[in-house]
C-alpha positions as CSV (number, residue, x, y, z in Angstrom):
1,M,95.6,17.2,54.1
2,P,95.0,15.7,50.0
3,E,92.2,16.9,48.4
4,R,89.1,15.0,47.2
5,S,88.7,15.0,43.6
6,K,85.3,13.2,43.5
7,A,82.5,14.8,45.6
8,L,81.1,11.8,48.4
9,F,77.0,12.1,47.4
10,Q,77.2,12.3,42.7
11,W,73.7,12.3,41.2
12,Q,73.5,13.3,37.4
13,K,72.3,12.6,33.8
14,V,74.3,9.8,31.9
15,S,73.9,9.1,28.0
16,G,74.9,5.4,26.7
17,Q,75.9,4.3,24.0
18,S,74.5,5.7,20.8
19,L,72.4,2.9,18.3
20,V,71.7,2.7,14.8
21,V,68.9,1.4,13.2
22,N,68.1,2.4,9.4
23,D,67.8,5.7,9.7
24,L,67.6,6.2,13.3
25,T,70.2,6.7,16.2
26,L,68.8,5.6,19.5
27,T,70.5,7.1,22.6
28,P,69.4,5.7,26.1
29,Q,69.4,8.5,29.0
30,S,69.5,7.6,32.6
31,Q,70.0,9.4,36.6
32,V,72.8,7.9,38.3
33,L,73.8,8.5,41.9
34,V,77.0,7.9,43.3
35,V,77.5,7.6,46.6
36,R,81.2,7.0,47.5
37,F,83.0,5.2,50.4
38,P,86.4,5.1,51.7
39,W,86.3,1.1,50.6
40,S,84.1,1.3,47.9
41,A,81.4,2.7,45.7
42,F,77.4,2.7,46.1
43,V,75.8,3.0,42.2
44,W,72.0,3.3,41.6
45,Q,70.7,4.1,37.9
46,R,67.4,4.2,37.0
47,P,66.8,4.6,33.1
48,T,65.0,8.2,32.6
49,A,64.3,9.1,28.0
50,I,65.8,7.5,24.9
51,L,66.6,10.1,22.7
52,V,65.2,9.6,18.5
53,E,67.6,11.4,15.8
54,R,66.2,11.5,12.7
55,N,67.0,13.3,9.9
56,G,68.9,16.0,12.0
57,Q,66.3,16.1,14.5
58,V,65.9,15.2,18.0
59,E,63.4,13.9,19.8
60,R,63.3,12.9,23.4
61,L,61.0,9.8,24.4
62,S,60.2,9.7,28.4
63,I,60.6,6.0,30.0
64,V,57.3,6.6,32.9
65,D,58.5,4.1,35.5
66,R,55.0,3.3,36.6
67,T,56.7,0.4,39.2
68,R,58.0,3.8,40.9
69,S,54.9,5.7,41.3
70,I,52.9,3.0,42.6
71,Q,55.5,2.3,45.2
72,L,55.9,5.8,46.3
73,G,51.8,6.2,46.0
74,L,51.6,3.3,48.7
75,W,54.4,4.7,50.9
76,G,52.5,8.0,50.8
77,L,49.2,6.2,52.1
78,G,50.7,4.7,54.2
79,V,52.4,7.8,56.0
80,I,48.6,9.2,55.6
81,I,46.9,5.9,57.1
82,F,49.6,5.6,60.3
83,T,48.9,9.5,61.0
84,V,45.4,8.5,61.2
85,V,45.5,6.3,63.1
86,N,48.7,7.8,65.8
87,S,46.1,10.9,66.1
88,I,42.7,8.8,66.4
89,R,44.8,6.8,69.0
90,L,46.0,10.2,71.1
91,A,42.2,11.3,70.6
92,R,40.9,8.6,72.5
93,R,43.7,8.3,75.0
94,K,43.2,12.2,75.9
95,K,38.9,11.5,76.4
96,H,40.2,8.2,78.8
97,D,42.2,10.6,80.7
98,S,39.9,13.7,81.2
């Protein structure tokens, strides 16, 4: 049986090609999720930071994805509302059954 050299799921940080502007070297970084299938692969990538190198000093500037944060907050709010509504329905059913 052939041994698989690549995992089915891979979650990794990657750095892009550096760009030199005046005395700055800028390097983008991102997180990558790779899901492999026998016939193809799915790749999802999101930017996470920019590395700024100046005079031998490296500074990491994080990229905050506000849209992603809002989406996660809305999903969480939806779960809370769903739970509360179902709890109220269950309580009303128990009250009417008694």
